[in-house]
C-alpha positions in Angstrom: -17.8 -18.7 150.2 -20.1 -21.6 149.4 -22.7 -20.8 146.7 -25.1 -23.8 147.3 -27.6 -24.3 150.1 -27.8 -25.1 152.9 -25.4 -22.7 154.7 -26.1 -19.7 157.0 -23.2 -17.8 155.3 -25.6 -17.3 152.4 -28.0 -15.1 154.5 -27.5 -11.7 153.0 -27.7 -8.1 154.2 -27.3 -6.2 151.0 -25.1 -3.1 150.5 -23.2 -1.9 147.4 -22.0 0.7 145.0 -24.0 1.9 142.0 -22.3 3.2 138.9 -23.8 4.5 135.6 -22.5 5.5 132.2 -24.1 6.6 129.0 -24.7 3.6 126.7 -23.0 4.3 123.4 -23.7 1.1 121.5 -20.6 -0.5 123.0 -20.4 -3.0 125.9 -18.8 -2.3 128.2 -19.1 1.5 127.7 -16.0 3.1 126.1 -16.0 5.7 129.0 -15.6 4.5 132.6 -18.6 4.0 134.8 -19.3 6.9 137.2 -19.9 6.1 140.9 -23.2 8.0 141.6 -22.8 8.0 145.4 -24.8 6.5 148.2 -27.8 4.4 147.1 -30.4 3.8 149.9 -32.1 1.1 147.8 -31.5 -0.9 144.7 -34.1 -3.5 143.5 -34.2 -5.7 140.4 -37.3 -7.4 139.1 -37.2 -9.8 136.2 -40.3 -9.4 134.1 -42.1 -11.6 131.6 -45.3 -11.6 129.6 -47.0 -14.9 129.0 -49.8 -16.3 126.9 -51.9 -19.0 128.5 -53.9 -21.7 126.8 -56.9 -23.4 128.3 -58.6 -26.6 127.5 -62.4 -26.4 127.1 -63.0 -30.1 126.5 -65.3 -30.5 129.4 -66.6 -28.8 132.6 -64.6 -25.9 134.0 -61.8 -25.0 131.6 -58.2 -25.9 132.7 -54.9 -24.2 131.9 -52.9 -26.7 129.9 -50.0 -24.6 128.5 -48.2 -21.4 129.1 -45.8 -19.7 126.6 -43.4 -16.9 127.4 -43.9 -14.1 124.8 -41.2 -11.7 126.1 -38.8 -11.2 129.0 -37.1 -8.1 130.5 -36.3 -6.5 133.8 -36.9 -3.4 135.8 -34.6 -1.7 138.3 -35.9 0.7 141.0 -33.3 2.7 142.9 -32.7 5.8 145.0 -29.7 8.1 145.2 -29.1 10.2 148.3 -26.5 12.5 146.8 -27.9 15.4 144.8 -24.9 15.6 142.6 -24.9 17.3 139.2 -24.7 14.0 137.3 -27.6 12.5 139.3 -29.8 15.5 138.9 -28.9 15.6 135.2 -30.2 12.0 134.7 -33.3 12.6 136.8 -34.2 15.8 134.9 -33.2 14.4 131.5 -31.1 17.5 131.2 -28.3 18.9 129.1 -25.5 20.6 131.0 -25.0 24.2 129.9 -21.6 25.5 131.0 -20.6 24.0 134.3 -23.6 24.8 136.6 -26.9 25.1 134.6 -29.1 22.1 133.8 -31.6 22.4 130.9 -34.4 20.1 131.9 -36.3 17.8 129.6 -33.8 18.2 126.7 -32.3 14.7 126.6 -35.1 12.4 126.0 -33.5 9.5 124.2 -30.5 8.7 126.4 -29.8 5.1 127.3 -27.4 3.9 130.1 -25.3 1.1 131.3 -25.7 0.4 135.0 -23.4 -1.6 137.3 -24.0 -2.7 140.9 -21.0 -4.1 142.9 -22.1 -5.7 146.1 -20.3 -5.1 149.4 -22.6 -6.8 151.7 -22.6 -6.6 155.5 -23.3 -10.4 155.4 -23.6 -12.9 152.6 -22.0 -13.4 149.2 -21.2 -10.4 147.0 -22.2 -10.2 143.3 -21.5 -7.8 140.5 -24.5 -7.1 138.4 -23.9 -5.5 135.0 -26.9 -4.2 133.1 -25.9 -3.7 129.6 -28.5 -1.2 128.4 -31.4 0.6 130.1 -33.7 3.5 129.8 -33.7 5.5 133.1 -36.7 7.7 134.2 -37.7 9.6 137.3 -39.8 7.5 139.7 -41.7 10.0 141.8 -41.4 13.6 142.9 -38.2 15.2 144.2 -38.9 17.2 147.4 -37.3 20.6 147.5 -38.7 21.2 151.0 -38.8 18.3 153.4 -38.2 17.2 157.0 -36.3 14.1 155.8 -33.0 13.6 153.9 -33.6 14.3 150.2 -33.2 11.6 147.6 -33.8 11.0 143.9 -35.9 8.0 142.9 -35.3 6.3 139.5 -36.8 3.4 137.6 -34.9 1.8 134.7 -36.4 -0.4 132.0 -34.0 -3.0 130.7 -33.4 -3.1 127.0 -31.8 -5.9 124.9 -28.2 -5.5 123.8 -28.1 -8.7 121.7 -25.7 -7.2 119.2 -22.9 -7.0 121.8 -24.1 -9.8 124.1 -25.9 -12.5 122.1 -25.7 -15.1 124.9 -27.0 -12.8 127.6 -28.6 -9.8 126.1 -29.9 -8.1 129.2 -27.5 -8.5 132.1 -25.0 -10.8 133.9 -24.5 -11.6 137.6 -21.0 -12.6 138.7 -20.4 -14.0 142.2 -17.2 -13.0 144.0 -15.5 -15.4 146.4 -15.5 -12.9 149.3 -18.1 -11.1 151.3 -15.9 -8.1 151.8 -14.3 -7.6 148.3 -15.1 -3.9 148.0 -13.8 -3.1 151.4 -10.6 -5.1 151.0 -10.0 -3.5 147.6 -10.7 -0.1 149.0 -8.3 -0.7 151.9 -5.6 -2.0 149.6 -6.0 1.0 147.3 -5.8 3.4 150.2 -2.7 1.6 151.6 -1.1 1.8 148.1 -1.9 5.5 147.8 -0.4 6.2 151.2 2.7 4.2 150.4 3.0 6.0 147.0 2.6 9.4 148.7 5.2 8.5 151.3 
């Protein structure tokens, strides 16, 4: 798959798998990422705060320098499966026993997030976000005429201790536009062979 323009194979229809795990000061997390089910949207925005300088030597002032003061990123995503783990993150809850969530009791949790592309068209990438604070991003409808979903926003945090050269996240291109599907098919074939 070519990675430089111009080539129509780079036109992309995005799909993929979102996985999350508690960030425990280790990168990658010591526990495996958990697949959180179908995600109907997953958006990443790189953010920055700048300080502008203007020249006032004559007439209307003109901008003559801009310095970046800070950088970061924000993720907005929705999950369609109202699974225990997803609701637990949304409600910032502790799990009591096996079926009861105690809402608003886990206020300082941080998470590692991974997105593995499996696009209908275009190159796939694996995005690994080392450390982020996840919060609800809107109301959860208990009564609705549409499919329910949980909306989240995640604010990226620096993990410079574990990743000094790329403290926020990395993006790795794969060579195929169907890597997840191929891998899944192989896995299923292997399981079938093993069972047989």
